[in-house]
N, C-alpha and C positions, 0 to 999 in steps of 0.2 A: 605290689601293685602296679604303682610307679614302677619299678626298678624292671619288672616283667613287660614296661612296659618297650620303655625304654631300647631293654633286649632286643626284642621283638624290627622296631621300628630302623638298628642299626644291621642286624641282620638282612632285611628290608631294603635295605640303601647298600650295605654287600654288594645283595644278587642284584640291583638296581645296575651299580656301575658293573660286576659281569656281563650282564646286559647290549649294554650302551658299549660293553668292548668285544662283545661277543656281532656285531649289530655293525660298527665299525670296519669289524675285521670280514662277513660281508660284503661293504657293501665297493668294499677293498677289490676283490673276489671277481664281482661283477665288472670295476671297472676294466680288470686285467683281461673280461672273459670278455668283454663287447670290444675292447682292440683286437684279443685275438677272432672275433667274428670278423670286423673288419676287414683283416691280413685277410682271411681266408675270403671273402667277399674279394679285394680285391684279384687273385689271383685266383680263380673261377674266370673275373672278368678274361681277365689275359690269357688263359686258359682259350677263352672260348676267340675270342680275338687271330688266336692264334690257328685254332679250325679252322678258321673264319676265310683264315687266308692261305694258309694251305688248300681249302679244297677252292679260294678262289683261281692259283696259281694250277692246277689240276683240270676243271675247266678252261681256262687257256691251253693250254697243253692240248686237251682234248680237243678243242676249235678249233686251234692250227693245227691239225691233225687234217680232219676232217677239210681244212678248205684246201690240205695238201692234195688231197684223196678226190676235192671235187676237180681242184686246177689239173691233173690229172687223166680224169674223168673226160674232160672238155678237151683237152689235146684229143685223146685219141678219138673221141665222139670230129674234132676239126680234121685230124687225118685222115675217116672213114670216107667225108665227106670228099675228101681231094681224094681218092683215089676215088669213089665211084663218078667223081665231076670227070676225074682223064683217062 
């Protein structure tokens, strides 16, 4: 009976070692995944910043276009007023 217990204990110890190795591999895998997620988060942040910058440029262009149109309209109004007075 004593020999049987020793044999079972040896098997259990081996299994525990395998489990420890598996857990260590999982820990390393999780570490790699965390690093990948961190890189992805940074990439998404940069993409968002690029989109905001592009939209900002488009907005400025539209504002400048609007100002030019407004200036042109004002010039026409001045010309019409001048012609009316003259």
